[in-house]
C-alpha positions as CSV (number, residue, x, y, z in Angstrom):
1,M,2.9,-2.8,-13.4
2,L,0.6,-5.3,-10.9
3,A,-2.3,-3.2,-9.6
4,L,-5.2,-4.6,-7.1
5,Q,-8.5,-2.8,-6.7
6,V,-9.4,-2.1,-3.3
7,N,-12.2,-4.4,-3.5
8,Q,-10.0,-6.9,-4.0
9,L,-7.4,-6.5,-1.0
10,Q,-9.1,-8.4,1.6
11,A,-8.9,-11.7,-0.8
12,F,-5.8,-10.9,-1.7
13,A,-4.4,-10.3,1.8
14,E,-6.0,-13.6,2.8
15,A,-4.3,-16.0,0.1
16,T,-1.3,-14.2,0.7
17,P,0.5,-15.1,3.6
18,G,3.3,-12.6,4.5
19,A,2.0,-9.9,2.6
20,V,2.2,-6.5,3.8
21,L,0.5,-3.0,3.4
22,L,3.3,-0.3,2.6
23,D,1.4,3.2,3.2
24,V,3.7,5.6,1.6
25,R,1.5,8.7,2.3
26,E,2.5,11.3,5.3
27,P,2.2,10.6,9.1
28,W,-0.5,13.6,9.2
29,E,-2.4,11.5,6.4
30,L,-2.0,8.3,8.4
31,A,-3.2,9.9,11.1
32,L,-6.4,10.6,9.5
33,A,-7.9,7.6,7.8
34,R,-5.7,4.2,7.5
35,V,-6.5,0.8,6.3
36,E,-6.9,-1.9,8.9
37,L,-6.8,-5.4,8.0
38,P,-5.7,-8.2,10.6
39,E,-3.8,-10.6,7.6
40,L,-2.1,-7.5,6.1
41,P,0.1,-5.9,8.8
42,L,0.7,-2.1,7.7
43,R,4.2,-0.9,7.2
44,H,4.7,3.1,7.2
45,V,7.0,4.6,4.9
46,P,6.8,7.9,3.4
47,M,7.4,8.1,-0.5
48,H,10.5,10.4,0.2
49,E,12.1,8.1,2.9
50,I,12.0,5.1,0.5
51,P,15.2,5.1,-1.1
52,G,17.0,5.9,2.1
53,R,15.0,3.1,3.6
54,L,14.9,0.5,1.3
55,A,17.2,-2.0,3.4
56,E,13.9,-2.1,5.6
57,L,12.0,-3.9,3.3
58,D,12.0,-7.4,2.0
59,P,12.4,-7.8,-1.8
60,A,10.9,-11.4,-1.5
61,Q,8.0,-10.5,0.5
62,P,4.7,-9.3,-1.6
63,V,4.0,-6.0,-0.7
64,V,0.8,-3.7,-1.6
65,C,1.5,0.0,-1.8
66,I,-1.0,2.6,-0.8
67,C,-1.3,6.3,-0.7
68,H,-4.6,8.9,-0.7
69,H,-5.3,8.3,-4.9
70,G,-2.8,5.6,-5.7
71,V,-0.2,8.0,-7.6
72,R,2.3,8.1,-5.1
73,S,2.3,4.2,-4.7
74,A,2.3,3.8,-8.4
75,Q,5.7,6.1,-8.3
76,V,6.6,3.8,-5.3
77,V,5.8,0.4,-7.2
78,A,7.4,1.3,-10.4
79,F,10.8,2.4,-7.9
80,L,10.8,-1.1,-6.3
81,Q,10.1,-3.1,-9.3
82,R,13.3,-1.4,-10.9
83,Q,15.2,-2.5,-8.0
84,G,14.1,-6.1,-8.3
85,W,10.7,-6.1,-6.5
86,A,8.8,-9.0,-8.5
87,H,5.4,-8.9,-5.9
88,A,5.1,-5.1,-5.7
89,Y,1.1,-4.2,-6.3
90,N,-0.3,-0.5,-6.6
91,L,-3.7,-0.2,-4.3
92,D,-5.7,1.8,-7.4
93,G,-7.9,4.5,-6.3
94,G,-5.5,4.5,-2.9
95,I,-7.4,5.1,0.2
96,D,-9.9,7.3,-1.0
97,A,-11.5,4.4,-2.7
98,W,-11.2,2.2,-0.3
99,S,-13.1,4.8,1.8
100,A,-15.9,5.2,-1.1
101,L,-16.1,1.2,-2.2
102,V,-15.2,-0.9,0.9
103,D,-15.4,1.0,4.3
104,P,-16.9,4.2,4.7
105,A,-15.9,4.3,8.2
106,V,-12.6,5.4,6.7
107,P,-12.7,9.2,6.6
108,R,-12.3,10.9,3.7
109,Y,-10.0,13.7,3.0
């Protein structure tokens, strides 16, 4: 599985034009905390909706999946890869690691 560490995300975003951050958390989680990088637009599709909304995603577009700790997003990455996505990455540690290691202004929950 392709994965990124939270301290690699900014450089990845800058080096990968057209990439998107796919937040697979529930709406209430997104309302609490989010990663905001100008170079990496955010798409929100809760994990349980991914199969039904797959047509909204572009398999040629690099995607970094994020959740709370990286478990749900790893499952989504595995699913996307089975569907033919060659450039699907998991953000290891999720938004919790982002808050702890990169941006403490992002609330932890």
